[in-house]
C-alpha positions, -999 to +999 in steps of 0.1 A: +355+471+601+379+500+598+350+523+589+331+512+620+363+516+641+367+551+627+331+559+635+335+547+671+367+566+675+350+598+664+321+592+688+346+585+717+363+617+708+331+636+715+316+639+680+281+625+685+273+623+647+305+622+627+304+630+590+320+612+561+348+638+561+355+631+598+358+594+591+380+599+561+404+621+581+406+595+609+413+567+584+439+589+565+457+596+598+466+560+601+473+554+564+441+534+557+422+539+525+387+552+529+360+536+508+333+563+503+306+538+495+311+519+528+312+552+547+280+564+532+263+531+539+274+531+575+263+567+580+229+561+564+223+530+587+233+549+618+216+582+611+194+593+640+204+563+662+222+563+695+254+543+694+252+531+730+217+516+722+231+499+691+260+484+711+237+472+738+214+454+714+245+439+697+257+425+730+223+409+736+224+392+702+260+381+707+252+365+741+228+341+723+254+329+699+270+296+709+308+299+714+317+263+706+335+256+738+311+229+750+329+200+732+360+203+753+340+201+785+321+171+773+353+153+763+370+161+796+340+148+816+339+116+795+376+110+802+371+115+839+340+093+841+353+065+819+388+058+832+403+091+838+433+076+857+453+072+825+450+108+814+465+124+846+494+098+845+502+108+810+502+145+819+525+139+848+549+119+826+551+147+801+558+172+829+586+150+842+601+147+807+602+185+803+619+190+836+646+164+827+653+181+793+657+214+810+681+200+836+703+184+809+706+216+790+717+234+822+746+210+828+768+227+803+751+261+807+748+265+770+786+263+763+798+236+740+835+242+741+846+206+738+819+191+714 
């Protein structure tokens, strides 16, 4: 990932096709070790390609990947449909407990001179 990040930094800096030397100098400037094999592999795979097109195609692929957030929505809708009255009451009770604890700690304002 650091090699890809260095490549993207070079492109953002105005270098449309950075060389291995450019990537090594970027990595050296932040104290990271440069793996020559990985740099050469990346440069060979990106040779002659437009980075904006590669990023756009990657976004399309990433959009089709499930993110795993659907289970929470299903659980929440099941709780609401099957007796959701208990869940909000429990949430309200927890909020009240937190408020009470805060008030108790404010009574002595953090000073325990006589304890």
